[in-house]
CHARMM internal coordinates of N, CA and C (Angstrom, degrees):
IC EDIT
DIST 1 N 1 CA 1.4565
DIST 1 CA 1 C 1.5329
ANGL 1 N 1 CA 1 C 108.99
DIST 1 C 2 N 1.2999
ANGL 1 CA 1 C 2 N 116.04
DIHE 1 N 1 CA 1 C 2 N 130.29
DIST 2 N 2 CA 1.4823
ANGL 1 C 2 N 2 CA 120.09
DIHE 1 CA 1 C 2 N 2 CA 174.76
DIST 2 CA 2 C 1.5003
ANGL 2 N 2 CA 2 C 108.74
DIHE 1 C 2 N 2 CA 2 C -73.60
DIST 2 C 3 N 1.3649
ANGL 2 CA 2 C 3 N 116.73
DIHE 2 N 2 CA 2 C 3 N 131.99
DIST 3 N 3 CA 1.4788
ANGL 2 C 3 N 3 CA 121.03
DIHE 2 CA 2 C 3 N 3 CA -174.63
DIST 3 CA 3 C 1.5151
ANGL 3 N 3 CA 3 C 111.23
DIHE 2 C 3 N 3 CA 3 C -85.87
DIST 3 C 4 N 1.2923
ANGL 3 CA 3 C 4 N 116.06
DIHE 3 N 3 CA 3 C 4 N 99.92
DIST 4 N 4 CA 1.4466
ANGL 3 C 4 N 4 CA 122.90
DIHE 3 CA 3 C 4 N 4 CA 173.74
DIST 4 CA 4 C 1.5154
ANGL 4 N 4 CA 4 C 108.34
DIHE 3 C 4 N 4 CA 4 C -128.85
DIST 4 C 5 N 1.3103
ANGL 4 CA 4 C 5 N 115.10
DIHE 4 N 4 CA 4 C 5 N 147.97
DIST 5 N 5 CA 1.4533
ANGL 4 C 5 N 5 CA 118.27
DIHE 4 CA 4 C 5 N 5 CA 175.22
DIST 5 CA 5 C 1.5278
ANGL 5 N 5 CA 5 C 109.26
DIHE 4 C 5 N 5 CA 5 C -90.04
DIST 5 C 6 N 1.2911
ANGL 5 CA 5 C 6 N 115.21
DIHE 5 N 5 CA 5 C 6 N 121.02
DIST 6 N 6 CA 1.4676
ANGL 5 C 6 N 6 CA 121.06
DIHE 5 CA 5 C 6 N 6 CA 177.86
DIST 6 CA 6 C 1.5179
ANGL 6 N 6 CA 6 C 108.70
DIHE 5 C 6 N 6 CA 6 C -114.48
DIST 6 C 7 N 1.2969
ANGL 6 CA 6 C 7 N 115.80
DIHE 6 N 6 CA 6 C 7 N 172.32
DIST 7 N 7 CA 1.4627
ANGL 6 C 7 N 7 CA 119.99
DIHE 6 CA 6 C 7 N 7 CA 178.39
DIST 7 CA 7 C 1.5120
ANGL 7 N 7 CA 7 C 110.75
DIHE 6 C 7 N 7 CA 7 C -71.88
DIST 7 C 8 N 1.3090
ANGL 7 CA 7 C 8 N 115.20
DIHE 7 N 7 CA 7 C 8 N 158.65
DIST 8 N 8 CA 1.4814
ANGL 7 C 8 N 8 CA 120.60
DIHE 7 CA 7 C 8 N 8 CA 177.50
DIST 8 CA 8 C 1.5429
ANGL 8 N 8 CA 8 C 109.89
DIHE 7 C 8 N 8 CA 8 C -58.95
DIST 8 C 9 N 1.3264
ANGL 8 CA 8 C 9 N 115.35
DIHE 8 N 8 CA 8 C 9 N -37.05
DIST 9 N 9 CA 1.4666
ANGL 8 C 9 N 9 CA 119.60
DIHE 8 CA 8 C 9 N 9 CA 179.50
DIST 9 CA 9 C 1.5156
ANGL 9 N 9 CA 9 C 111.73
DIHE 8 C 9 N 9 CA 9 C -59.22
DIST 9 C 10 N 1.3518
ANGL 9 CA 9 C 10 N 115.83
DIHE 9 N 9 CA 9 C 10 N -41.42
DIST 10 N 10 CA 1.4682
ANGL 9 C 10 N 10 CA 120.72
DIHE 9 CA 9 C 10 N 10 CA 177.86
DIST 10 CA 10 C 1.5300
ANGL 10 N 10 CA 10 C 109.64
DIHE 9 C 10 N 10 CA 10 C -59.05
DIST 10 C 11 N 1.3334
ANGL 10 CA 10 C 11 N 115.47
DIHE 10 N 10 CA 10 C 11 N -49.18
DIST 11 N 11 CA 1.4510
ANGL 10 C 11 N 11 CA 117.99
DIHE 10 CA 10 C 11 N 11 CA -176.53
DIST 11 CA 11 C 1.5394
ANGL 11 N 11 CA 11 C 112.85
DIHE 10 C 11 N 11 CA 11 C -62.86
DIST 11 C 12 N 1.3184
ANGL 11 CA 11 C 12 N 116.44
DIHE 11 N 11 CA 11 C 12 N -41.44
DIST 12 N 12 CA 1.4530
ANGL 11 C 12 N 12 CA 119.70
DIHE 11 CA 11 C 12 N 12 CA -176.98
DIST 12 CA 12 C 1.5228
ANGL 12 N 12 CA 12 C 114.00
DIHE 11 C 12 N 12 CA 12 C -76.34
DIST 12 C 13 N 1.3446
ANGL 12 CA 12 C 13 N 117.11
DIHE 12 N 12 CA 12 C 13 N -24.68
DIST 13 N 13 CA 1.4455
ANGL 12 C 13 N 13 CA 119.75
DIHE 12 CA 12 C 13 N 13 CA -176.61
DIST 13 CA 13 C 1.5249
ANGL 13 N 13 CA 13 C 113.33
DIHE 12 C 13 N 13 CA 13 C -98.54
DIST 13 C 14 N 1.3389
ANGL 13 CA 13 C 14 N 119.57
DIHE 13 N 13 CA 13 C 14 N -25.12
DIST 14 N 14 CA 1.4726
ANGL 13 C 14 N 14 CA 120.57
DIHE 13 CA 13 C 14 N 14 CA -172.11
DIST 14 CA 14 C 1.5094
ANGL 14 N 14 CA 14 C 113.22
DIHE 13 C 14 N 14 CA 14 C -106.99
DIST 14 C 15 N 1.3059
ANGL 14 CA 14 C 15 N 117.48
DIHE 14 N 14 CA 14 C 15 N -43.41
DIST 15 N 15 CA 1.4757
ANGL 14 C 15 N 15 CA 120.39
DIHE 14 CA 14 C 15 N 15 CA -173.13
DIST 15 CA 15 C 1.5310
ANGL 15 N 15 CA 15 C 111.54
DIHE 14 C 15 N 15 CA 15 C -86.79
DIST 15 C 16 N 1.3505
ANGL 15 CA 15 C 16 N 116.66
DIHE 15 N 15 CA 15 C 16 N 147.82
DIST 16 N 16 CA 1.4635
ANGL 15 C 16 N 16 CA 118.99
DIHE 15 CA 15 C 16 N 16 CA 173.38
DIST 16 CA 16 C 1.5574
ANGL 16 N 16 CA 16 C 109.20
DIHE 15 C 16 N 16 CA 16 C -67.10
DIST 16 C 17 N 1.2809
ANGL 16 CA 16 C 17 N 116.72
DIHE 16 N 16 CA 16 C 17 N 156.12
DIST 17 N 17 CA 1.4578
ANGL 16 C 17 N 17 CA 120.41
DIHE 16 CA 16 C 17 N 17 CA -170.70
DIST 17 CA 17 C 1.5493
ANGL 17 N 17 CA 17 C 113.51
DIHE 16 C 17 N 17 CA 17 C -61.21
DIST 17 C 18 N 1.3164
ANGL 17 CA 17 C 18 N 118.92
DIHE 17 N 17 CA 17 C 18 N -41.26
DIST 18 N 18 CA 1.4837
ANGL 17 C 18 N 18 CA 120.57
DIHE 17 CA 17 C 18 N 18 CA -179.24
DIST 18 CA 18 C 1.5190
ANGL 18 N 18 CA 18 C 109.85
DIHE 17 C 18 N 18 CA 18 C -66.56
DIST 18 C 19 N 1.3128
ANGL 18 CA 18 C 19 N 117.07
DIHE 18 N 18 CA 18 C 19 N -46.22
DIST 19 N 19 CA 1.4644
ANGL 18 C 19 N 19 CA 119.86
DIHE 18 CA 18 C 19 N 19 CA 178.51
DIST 19 CA 19 C 1.5265
ANGL 19 N 19 CA 19 C 109.60
DIHE 18 C 19 N 19 CA 19 C -66.81
DIST 19 C 20 N 1.3176
ANGL 19 CA 19 C 20 N 116.16
DIHE 19 N 19 CA 19 C 20 N -38.89
DIST 20 N 20 CA 1.4683
ANGL 19 C 20 N 20 CA 120.74
DIHE 19 CA 19 C 20 N 20 CA 177.62
DIST 20 CA 20 C 1.5227
ANGL 20 N 20 CA 20 C 111.13
DIHE 19 C 20 N 20 CA 20 C -56.49
DIST 20 C 21 N 1.3220
ANGL 20 CA 20 C 21 N 115.90
DIHE 20 N 20 CA 20 C 21 N -45.72
DIST 21 N 21 CA 1.4725
ANGL 20 C 21 N 21 CA 118.99
DIHE 20 CA 20 C 21 N 21 CA 179.10
DIST 21 CA 21 C 1.5190
ANGL 21 N 21 CA 21 C 111.78
DIHE 20 C 21 N 21 CA 21 C -63.84
DIST 21 C 22 N 1.3134
ANGL 21 CA 21 C 22 N 117.83
DIHE 21 N 21 CA 21 C 22 N -39.16
DIST 22 N 22 CA 1.4501
ANGL 21 C 22 N 22 CA 121.84
DIHE 21 CA 21 C 22 N 22 CA 179.41
DIST 22 CA 22 C 1.5348
ANGL 22 N 22 CA 22 C 110.07
DIHE 21 C 22 N 22 CA 22 C -63.70
DIST 22 C 23 N 1.3156
ANGL 22 CA 22 C 23 N 117.10
DIHE 22 N 22 CA 22 C 23 N -46.73
DIST 23 N 23 CA 1.4609
ANGL 22 C 23 N 23 CA 121.50
DIHE 22 CA 22 C 23 N 23 CA -178.85
DIST 23 CA 23 C 1.5421
ANGL 23 N 23 CA 23 C 110.13
DIHE 22 C 23 N 23 CA 23 C -65.80
DIST 23 C 24 N 1.3309
ANGL 23 CA 23 C 24 N 116.68
DIHE 23 N 23 CA 23 C 24 N -44.14
DIST 24 N 24 CA 1.4635
ANGL 23 C 24 N 24 CA 118.88
DIHE 23 CA 23 C 24 N 24 CA 178.76
DIST 24 CA 24 C 1.5323
ANGL 24 N 24 CA 24 C 111.41
DIHE 23 C 24 N 24 CA 24 C -62.62
DIST 24 C 25 N 1.3469
ANGL 24 CA 24 C 25 N 117.02
DIHE 24 N 24 CA 24 C 25 N -38.92
DIST 25 N 25 CA 1.4511
ANGL 24 C 25 N 25 CA 119.93
DIHE 24 CA 24 C 25 N 25 CA 178.59
DIST 25 CA 25 C 1.5189
ANGL 25 N 25 CA 25 C 110.87
DIHE 24 C 25 N 25 CA 25 C -67.20
DIST 25 C 26 N 1.3383
ANGL 25 CA 25 C 26 N 117.57
DIHE 25 N 25 CA 25 C 26 N -40.61
DIST 26 N 26 CA 1.4575
ANGL 25 C 26 N 26 CA 120.76
DIHE 25 CA 25 C 26 N 26 CA 177.65
DIST 26 CA 26 C 1.5400
ANGL 26 N 26 CA 26 C 110.86
DIHE 25 C 26 N 26 CA 26 C -64.78
DIST 26 C 27 N 1.3268
ANGL 26 CA 26 C 27 N 116.51
DIHE 26 N 26 CA 26 C 27 N -40.39
DIST 27 N 27 CA 1.4788
ANGL 26 C 27 N 27 CA 119.53
DIHE 26 CA 26 C 27 N 27 CA 177.32
DIST 27 CA 27 C 1.5319
ANGL 27 N 27 CA 27 C 111.02
DIHE 26 C 27 N 27 CA 27 C -63.70
DIST 27 C 28 N 1.3061
ANGL 27 CA 27 C 28 N 115.98
DIHE 27 N 27 CA 27 C 28 N -40.80
DIST 28 N 28 CA 1.4645
ANGL 27 C 28 N 28 CA 118.37
DIHE 27 CA 27 C 28 N 28 CA 178.26
DIST 28 CA 28 C 1.5260
ANGL 28 N 28 CA 28 C 111.28
DIHE 27 C 28 N 28 CA 28 C -63.49
DIST 28 C 29 N 1.3354
ANGL 28 CA 28 C 29 N 116.78
DIHE 28 N 28 CA 28 C 29 N -42.24
DIST 29 N 29 CA 1.4612
ANGL 28 C 29 N 29 CA 119.63
DIHE 28 CA 28 C 29 N 29 CA 177.52
DIST 29 CA 29 C 1.5262
ANGL 29 N 29 CA 29 C 111.63
DIHE 28 C 29 N 29 CA 29 C -61.90
DIST 29 C 30 N 1.3308
ANGL 29 CA 29 C 30 N 116.12
DIHE 29 N 29 CA 29 C 30 N -40.62
DIST 30 N 30 CA 1.4612
ANGL 29 C 30 N 30 CA 119.32
DIHE 29 CA 29 C 30 N 30 CA 177.34
DIST 30 CA 30 C 1.5281
ANGL 30 N 30 CA 30 C 112.45
DIHE 29 C 30 N 30 CA 30 C -64.84
DIST 30 C 31 N 1.3573
ANGL 30 CA 30 C 31 N 116.50
DIHE 30 N 30 CA 30 C 31 N -40.16
DIST 31 N 31 CA 1.4555
ANGL 30 C 31 N 31 CA 119.62
DIHE 30 CA 30 C 31 N 31 CA 177.22
DIST 31 CA 31 C 1.5084
ANGL 31 N 31 CA 31 C 109.82
DIHE 30 C 31 N 31 CA 31 C -62.85
DIST 31 C 32 N 1.3267
ANGL 31 CA 31 C 32 N 117.46
DIHE 31 N 31 CA 31 C 32 N -45.35
DIST 32 N 32 CA 1.4773
ANGL 31 C 32 N 32 CA 120.39
DIHE 31 CA 31 C 32 N 32 CA 179.69
DIST 32 CA 32 C 1.5280
ANGL 32 N 32 CA 32 C 111.59
DIHE 31 C 32 N 32 CA 32 C -62.05
DIST 32 C 33 N 1.3614
ANGL 32 CA 32 C 33 N 115.36
DIHE 32 N 32 CA 32 C 33 N -41.99
DIST 33 N 33 CA 1.4654
ANGL 32 C 33 N 33 CA 121.09
DIHE 32 CA 32 C 33 N 33 CA 179.16
DIST 33 CA 33 C 1.5334
ANGL 33 N 33 CA 33 C 109.20
DIHE 32 C 33 N 33 CA 33 C -58.74
DIST 33 C 34 N 1.3244
ANGL 33 CA 33 C 34 N 116.31
DIHE 33 N 33 CA 33 C 34 N -52.03
DIST 34 N 34 CA 1.4749
ANGL 33 C 34 N 34 CA 121.24
DIHE 33 CA 33 C 34 N 34 CA -176.65
DIST 34 CA 34 C 1.5386
ANGL 34 N 34 CA 34 C 111.49
DIHE 33 C 34 N 34 CA 34 C -65.42
DIST 34 C 35 N 1.3531
ANGL 34 CA 34 C 35 N 115.65
DIHE 34 N 34 CA 34 C 35 N -37.47
DIST 35 N 35 CA 1.4750
ANGL 34 C 35 N 35 CA 117.95
DIHE 34 CA 34 C 35 N 35 CA 175.86
DIST 35 CA 35 C 1.5114
ANGL 35 N 35 CA 35 C 112.25
DIHE 34 C 35 N 35 CA 35 C -62.85
DIST 35 C 36 N 1.3400
ANGL 35 CA 35 C 36 N 115.35
DIHE 35 N 35 CA 35 C 36 N -42.73
DIST 36 N 36 CA 1.4687
ANGL 35 C 36 N 36 CA 120.25
DIHE 35 CA 35 C 36 N 36 CA 178.22
DIST 36 CA 36 C 1.5127
ANGL 36 N 36 CA 36 C 111.02
DIHE 35 C 36 N 36 CA 36 C -61.76
DIST 36 C 37 N 1.3630
ANGL 36 CA 36 C 37 N 117.13
DIHE 36 N 36 CA 36 C 37 N -45.33
DIST 37 N 37 CA 1.4824
ANGL 36 C 37 N 37 CA 120.27
DIHE 36 CA 36 C 37 N 37 CA 179.63
DIST 37 CA 37 C 1.5264
ANGL 37 N 37 CA 37 C 109.79
DIHE 36 C 37 N 37 CA 37 C -63.97
DIST 37 C 38 N 1.3264
ANGL 37 CA 37 C 38 N 117.88
DIHE 37 N 37 CA 37 C 38 N -40.19
DIST 38 N 38 CA 1.4733
ANGL 37 C 38 N 38 CA 120.20
DIHE 37 CA 37 C 38 N 38 CA 179.57
DIST 38 CA 38 C 1.5463
ANGL 38 N 38 CA 38 C 110.33
DIHE 37 C 38 N 38 CA 38 C -64.09
DIST 38 C 39 N 1.3217
ANGL 38 CA 38 C 39 N 115.98
DIHE 38 N 38 CA 38 C 39 N -42.78
DIST 39 N 39 CA 1.4876
ANGL 38 C 39 N 39 CA 119.42
DIHE 38 CA 38 C 39 N 39 CA 177.49
DIST 39 CA 39 C 1.5041
ANGL 39 N 39 CA 39 C 111.32
DIHE 38 C 39 N 39 CA 39 C -62.99
DIST 39 C 40 N 1.3542
ANGL 39 CA 39 C 40 N 118.40
DIHE 39 N 39 CA 39 C 40 N -41.13
DIST 40 N 40 CA 1.4602
ANGL 39 C 40 N 40 CA 122.10
DIHE 39 CA 39 C 40 N 40 CA 177.15
DIST 40 CA 40 C 1.5148
ANGL 40 N 40 CA 40 C 110.16
DIHE 39 C 40 N 40 CA 40 C -59.55
DIST 40 C 41 N 1.3479
ANGL 40 CA 40 C 41 N 116.77
DIHE 40 N 40 CA 40 C 41 N -47.05
DIST 41 N 41 CA 1.4366
ANGL 40 C 41 N 41 CA 121.59
DIHE 40 CA 40 C 41 N 41 CA -178.52
DIST 41 CA 41 C 1.5412
ANGL 41 N 41 CA 41 C 110.91
DIHE 40 C 41 N 41 CA 41 C -63.78
DIST 41 C 42 N 1.3294
ANGL 41 CA 41 C 42 N 116.74
DIHE 41 N 41 CA 41 C 42 N -43.32
DIST 42 N 42 CA 1.4614
ANGL 41 C 42 N 42 CA 119.96
DIHE 41 CA 41 C 42 N 42 CA 179.30
DIST 42 CA 42 C 1.5117
ANGL 42 N 42 CA 42 C 110.91
DIHE 41 C 42 N 42 CA 42 C -60.71
DIST 42 C 43 N 1.3346
ANGL 42 CA 42 C 43 N 117.65
DIHE 42 N 42 CA 42 C 43 N -41.37
DIST 43 N 43 CA 1.4733
ANGL 42 C 43 N 43 CA 121.39
DIHE 42 CA 42 C 43 N 43 CA 179.07
DIST 43 CA 43 C 1.5136
ANGL 43 N 43 CA 43 C 109.04
DIHE 42 C 43 N 43 CA 43 C -65.15
DIST 43 C 44 N 1.3211
ANGL 43 CA 43 C 44 N 117.04
DIHE 43 N 43 CA 43 C 44 N -43.84
DIST 44 N 44 CA 1.4672
ANGL 43 C 44 N 44 CA 121.50
DIHE 43 CA 43 C 44 N 44 CA 178.85
DIST 44 CA 44 C 1.5287
ANGL 44 N 44 CA 44 C 110.04
DIHE 43 C 44 N 44 CA 44 C -60.43
DIST 44 C 45 N 1.3206
ANGL 44 CA 44 C 45 N 116.53
DIHE 44 N 44 CA 44 C 45 N -47.90
DIST 45 N 45 CA 1.4772
ANGL 44 C 45 N 45 CA 121.22
DIHE 44 CA 44 C 45 N 45 CA -176.73
DIST 45 CA 45 C 1.5446
ANGL 45 N 45 CA 45 C 109.04
DIHE 44 C 45 N 45 CA 45 C -64.49
DIST 45 C 46 N 1.3055
ANGL 45 CA 45 C 46 N 118.64
DIHE 45 N 45 CA 45 C 46 N -40.37
DIST 46 N 46 CA 1.4506
ANGL 45 C 46 N 46 CA 121.47
DIHE 45 CA 45 C 46 N 46 CA 179.22
DIST 46 CA 46 C 1.5454
ANGL 46 N 46 CA 46 C 110.93
DIHE 45 C 46 N 46 CA 46 C -64.76
DIST 46 C 47 N 1.3226
ANGL 46 CA 46 C 47 N 116.04
DIHE 46 N 46 CA 46 C 47 N -41.79
DIST 47 N 47 CA 1.4445
ANGL 46 C 47 N 47 CA 120.60
DIHE 46 CA 46 C 47 N 47 CA 179.45
DIST 47 CA 47 C 1.5502
ANGL 47 N 47 CA 47 C 110.31
DIHE 46 C 47 N 47 CA 47 C -65.18
DIST 47 C 48 N 1.3198
ANGL 47 CA 47 C 48 N 116.29
DIHE 47 N 47 CA 47 C 48 N -42.02
DIST 48 N 48 CA 1.4777
ANGL 47 C 48 N 48 CA 120.52
DIHE 47 CA 47 C 48 N 48 CA 178.68
DIST 48 CA 48 C 1.5425
ANGL 48 N 48 CA 48 C 110.05
DIHE 47 C 48 N 48 CA 48 C -62.39
DIST 48 C 49 N 1.3362
ANGL 48 CA 48 C 49 N 115.80
DIHE 48 N 48 CA 48 C 49 N -41.60
DIST 49 N 49 CA 1.4794
ANGL 48 C 49 N 49 CA 120.82
DIHE 48 CA 48 C 49 N 49 CA -179.21
DIST 49 CA 49 C 1.5314
ANGL 49 N 49 CA 49 C 107.94
DIHE 48 C 49 N 49 CA 49 C -64.99
DIST 49 C 50 N 1.3250
ANGL 49 CA 49 C 50 N 118.14
DIHE 49 N 49 CA 49 C 50 N -42.98
DIST 50 N 50 CA 1.4656
ANGL 49 C 50 N 50 CA 120.34
DIHE 49 CA 49 C 50 N 50 CA -178.96
DIST 50 CA 50 C 1.5214
ANGL 50 N 50 CA 50 C 110.37
DIHE 49 C 50 N 50 CA 50 C -63.97
DIST 50 C 51 N 1.3415
ANGL 50 CA 50 C 51 N 116.80
DIHE 50 N 50 CA 50 C 51 N -41.29
DIST 51 N 51 CA 1.4827
ANGL 50 C 51 N 51 CA 121.11
DIHE 50 CA 50 C 51 N 51 CA 179.50
DIST 51 CA 51 C 1.5324
ANGL 51 N 51 CA 51 C 109.62
DIHE 50 C 51 N 51 CA 51 C -64.78
DIST 51 C 52 N 1.3382
ANGL 51 CA 51 C 52 N 117.02
DIHE 51 N 51 CA 51 C 52 N -40.74
DIST 52 N 52 CA 1.4739
ANGL 51 C 52 N 52 CA 119.12
DIHE 51 CA 51 C 52 N 52 CA 177.72
DIST 52 CA 52 C 1.5119
ANGL 52 N 52 CA 52 C 112.61
DIHE 51 C 52 N 52 CA 52 C -63.44
DIST 52 C 53 N 1.3367
ANGL 52 CA 52 C 53 N 115.63
DIHE 52 N 52 CA 52 C 53 N -40.95
DIST 53 N 53 CA 1.4773
ANGL 52 C 53 N 53 CA 120.14
DIHE 52 CA 52 C 53 N 53 CA 176.96
DIST 53 CA 53 C 1.5154
ANGL 53 N 53 CA 53 C 110.69
DIHE 52 C 53 N 53 CA 53 C -60.86
DIST 53 C 54 N 1.3453
ANGL 53 CA 53 C 54 N 116.82
DIHE 53 N 53 CA 53 C 54 N -42.23
DIST 54 N 54 CA 1.4566
ANGL 53 C 54 N 54 CA 120.65
DIHE 53 CA 53 C 54 N 54 CA 179.71
DIST 54 CA 54 C 1.5209
ANGL 54 N 54 CA 54 C 110.44
DIHE 53 C 54 N 54 CA 54 C -64.97
DIST 54 C 55 N 1.3187
ANGL 54 CA 54 C 55 N 118.05
DIHE 54 N 54 CA 54 C 55 N -42.35
DIST 55 N 55 CA 1.4620
ANGL 54 C 55 N 55 CA 121.19
DIHE 54 CA 54 C 55 N 55 CA 177.54
DIST 55 CA 55 C 1.5282
ANGL 55 N 55 CA 55 C 111.93
DIHE 54 C 55 N 55 CA 55 C -61.37
DIST 55 C 56 N 1.3165
ANGL 55 CA 55 C 56 N 115.36
DIHE 55 N 55 CA 55 C 56 N -43.44
DIST 56 N 56 CA 1.4803
ANGL 55 C 56 N 56 CA 120.79
DIHE 55 CA 55 C 56 N 56 CA 178.81
DIST 56 CA 56 C 1.5310
ANGL 56 N 56 CA 56 C 110.40
DIHE 55 C 56 N 56 CA 56 C -62.97
DIST 56 C 57 N 1.3187
ANGL 56 CA 56 C 57 N 116.72
DIHE 56 N 56 CA 56 C 57 N -44.15
DIST 57 N 57 CA 1.4444
ANGL 56 C 57 N 57 CA 121.46
DIHE 56 CA 56 C 57 N 57 CA 179.22
DIST 57 CA 57 C 1.5292
ANGL 57 N 57 CA 57 C 110.81
DIHE 56 C 57 N 57 CA 57 C -60.20
DIST 57 C 58 N 1.3392
ANGL 57 CA 57 C 58 N 115.84
DIHE 57 N 57 CA 57 C 58 N -48.84
DIST 58 N 58 CA 1.4500
ANGL 57 C 58 N 58 CA 120.86
DIHE 57 CA 57 C 58 N 58 CA 179.15
DIST 58 CA 58 C 1.5155
ANGL 58 N 58 CA 58 C 113.08
DIHE 57 C 58 N 58 CA 58 C -60.91
DIST 58 C 59 N 1.3393
ANGL 58 CA 58 C 59 N 115.12
DIHE 58 N 58 CA 58 C 59 N -40.58
DIST 59 N 59 CA 1.4650
ANGL 58 C 59 N 59 CA 120.52
DIHE 58 CA 58 C 59 N 59 CA 179.17
DIST 59 CA 59 C 1.5527
ANGL 59 N 59 CA 59 C 109.90
DIHE 58 C 59 N 59 CA 59 C -62.81
DIST 59 C 60 N 1.3112
ANGL 59 CA 59 C 60 N 116.71
DIHE 59 N 59 CA 59 C 60 N -46.27
DIST 60 N 60 CA 1.4479
ANGL 59 C 60 N 60 CA 120.49
DIHE 59 CA 59 C 60 N 60 CA 178.29
DIST 60 CA 60 C 1.5390
ANGL 60 N 60 CA 60 C 112.15
DIHE 59 C 60 N 60 CA 60 C -62.46
DIST 60 C 61 N 1.3119
ANGL 60 CA 60 C 61 N 114.79
DIHE 60 N 60 CA 60 C 61 N -40.29
DIST 61 N 61 CA 1.4746
ANGL 60 C 61 N 61 CA 119.55
DIHE 60 CA 60 C 61 N 61 CA 177.61
DIST 61 CA 61 C 1.5193
ANGL 61 N 61 CA 61 C 111.61
DIHE 60 C 61 N 61 CA 61 C -62.12
DIST 61 C 62 N 1.3285
ANGL 61 CA 61 C 62 N 115.91
DIHE 61 N 61 CA 61 C 62 N -43.58
DIST 62 N 62 CA 1.4681
ANGL 61 C 62 N 62 CA 120.53
DIHE 61 CA 61 C 62 N 62 CA 179.64
DIST 62 CA 62 C 1.5308
ANGL 62 N 62 CA 62 C 110.91
DIHE 61 C 62 N 62 CA 62 C -63.98
DIST 62 C 63 N 1.3602
ANGL 62 CA 62 C 63 N 114.77
DIHE 62 N 62 CA 62 C 63 N -40.97
DIST 63 N 63 CA 1.4769
ANGL 62 C 63 N 63 CA 119.26
DIHE 62 CA 62 C 63 N 63 CA 178.84
DIST 63 CA 63 C 1.5176
ANGL 63 N 63 CA 63 C 110.14
DIHE 62 C 63 N 63 CA 63 C -59.81
DIST 63 C 64 N 1.3742
ANGL 63 CA 63 C 64 N 116.11
DIHE 63 N 63 CA 63 C 64 N -48.11
DIST 64 N 64 CA 1.4426
ANGL 63 C 64 N 64 CA 121.55
DIHE 63 CA 63 C 64 N 64 CA -179.22
DIST 64 CA 64 C 1.5299
ANGL 64 N 64 CA 64 C 112.02
DIHE 63 C 64 N 64 CA 64 C -60.63
DIST 64 C 65 N 1.3441
ANGL 64 CA 64 C 65 N 116.02
DIHE 64 N 64 CA 64 C 65 N -41.76
DIST 65 N 65 CA 1.4582
ANGL 64 C 65 N 65 CA 119.97
DIHE 64 CA 64 C 65 N 65 CA 179.25
DIST 65 CA 65 C 1.5460
ANGL 65 N 65 CA 65 C 111.12
DIHE 64 C 65 N 65 CA 65 C -64.37
DIST 65 C 66 N 1.3254
ANGL 65 CA 65 C 66 N 114.97
DIHE 65 N 65 CA 65 C 66 N -41.92
DIST 66 N 66 CA 1.4746
ANGL 65 C 66 N 66 CA 120.40
DIHE 65 CA 65 C 66 N 66 CA -178.31
DIST 66 CA 66 C 1.5326
ANGL 66 N 66 CA 66 C 110.46
DIHE 65 C 66 N 66 CA 66 C -65.33
DIST 66 C 67 N 1.3431
ANGL 66 CA 66 C 67 N 116.75
DIHE 66 N 66 CA 66 C 67 N -39.11
DIST 67 N 67 CA 1.4634
ANGL 66 C 67 N 67 CA 120.95
DIHE 66 CA 66 C 67 N 67 CA -174.35
DIST 67 CA 67 C 1.5070
ANGL 67 N 67 CA 67 C 113.96
DIHE 66 C 67 N 67 CA 67 C -93.42
DIST 67 C 68 N 1.3320
ANGL 67 CA 67 C 68 N 118.01
DIHE 67 N 67 CA 67 C 68 N 0.80
DIST 68 N 68 CA 1.4583
ANGL 67 C 68 N 68 CA 120.57
DIHE 67 CA 67 C 68 N 68 CA -178.50
DIST 68 CA 68 C 1.5258
ANGL 68 N 68 CA 68 C 108.75
DIHE 67 C 68 N 68 CA 68 C -67.61
DIST 68 C 69 N 1.3176
ANGL 68 CA 68 C 69 N 116.51
DIHE 68 N 68 CA 68 C 69 N 127.26
DIST 69 N 69 CA 1.4673
ANGL 68 C 69 N 69 CA 120.37
DIHE 68 CA 68 C 69 N 69 CA -176.24
DIST 69 CA 69 C 1.5266
ANGL 69 N 69 CA 69 C 112.46
DIHE 68 C 69 N 69 CA 69 C -101.03
DIST 69 C 70 N 1.2966
ANGL 69 CA 69 C 70 N 119.17
DIHE 69 N 69 CA 69 C 70 N -2.94
DIST 70 N 70 CA 1.4550
ANGL 69 C 70 N 70 CA 122.05
DIHE 69 CA 69 C 70 N 70 CA 178.82
DIST 70 CA 70 C 1.4838
ANGL 70 N 70 CA 70 C 114.46
DIHE 69 C 70 N 70 CA 70 C 82.65
DIST 70 C 71 N 1.3305
ANGL 70 CA 70 C 71 N 118.98
DIHE 70 N 70 CA 70 C 71 N -3.01
DIST 71 N 71 CA 1.4611
ANGL 70 C 71 N 71 CA 121.75
DIHE 70 CA 70 C 71 N 71 CA -175.75
DIST 71 CA 71 C 1.5453
ANGL 71 N 71 CA 71 C 110.60
DIHE 70 C 71 N 71 CA 71 C -82.81
DIST 71 C 72 N 1.2823
ANGL 71 CA 71 C 72 N 117.57
DIHE 71 N 71 CA 71 C 72 N -30.21
DIST 72 N 72 CA 1.4792
ANGL 71 C 72 N 72 CA 122.80
DIHE 71 CA 71 C 72 N 72 CA -176.54
DIST 72 CA 72 C 1.5087
ANGL 72 N 72 CA 72 C 108.01
DIHE 71 C 72 N 72 CA 72 C -120.00
DIST 72 C 73 N 1.3558
ANGL 72 CA 72 C 73 N 116.63
DIHE 72 N 72 CA 72 C 73 N 161.13
DIST 73 N 73 CA 1.4536
ANGL 72 C 73 N 73 CA 117.95
DIHE 72 CA 72 C 73 N 73 CA 176.64
DIST 73 CA 73 C 1.5456
ANGL 73 N 73 CA 73 C 109.04
DIHE 72 C 73 N 73 CA 73 C -61.93
DIST 73 C 74 N 1.2962
ANGL 73 CA 73 C 74 N 117.30
DIHE 73 N 73 CA 73 C 74 N 145.52
DIST 74 N 74 CA 1.4713
ANGL 73 C 74 N 74 CA 118.43
DIHE 73 CA 73 C 74 N 74 CA -178.53
DIST 74 CA 74 C 1.5394
ANGL 74 N 74 CA 74 C 110.36
DIHE 73 C 74 N 74 CA 74 C -64.75
DIST 74 C 75 N 1.3371
ANGL 74 CA 74 C 75 N 115.76
DIHE 74 N 74 CA 74 C 75 N 147.97
DIST 75 N 75 CA 1.4588
ANGL 74 C 75 N 75 CA 121.87
DIHE 74 CA 74 C 75 N 75 CA 179.16
DIST 75 CA 75 C 1.5177
ANGL 75 N 75 CA 75 C 108.38
DIHE 74 C 75 N 75 CA 75 C -74.18
DIST 75 C 76 N 1.2832
ANGL 75 CA 75 C 76 N 117.47
DIHE 75 N 75 CA 75 C 76 N 132.35
DIST 76 N 76 CA 1.4879
ANGL 75 C 76 N 76 CA 120.01
DIHE 75 CA 75 C 76 N 76 CA 179.60
DIST 76 CA 76 C 1.5075
ANGL 76 N 76 CA 76 C 109.04
DIHE 75 C 76 N 76 CA 76 C -128.50
END
COOR INIT
IC SEED 1 N 1 CA 1 C
IC BUILD
């Protein structure tokens, strides 16, 4: 069977019930698989973004410490 997502009406009107159940179950597994992969990627991307923010913050802090001349209150 070629894997395409069709409307519920297509499944209930065209396919025999046993085959219909198999196709619907396979589609549900595919949806769950893709949802899990999307969630994994979103978590990964969020973690990468947080790490980049932390590196940028630390870099700016180091720059300020290095260039602080003691004449003004330190930037916080």
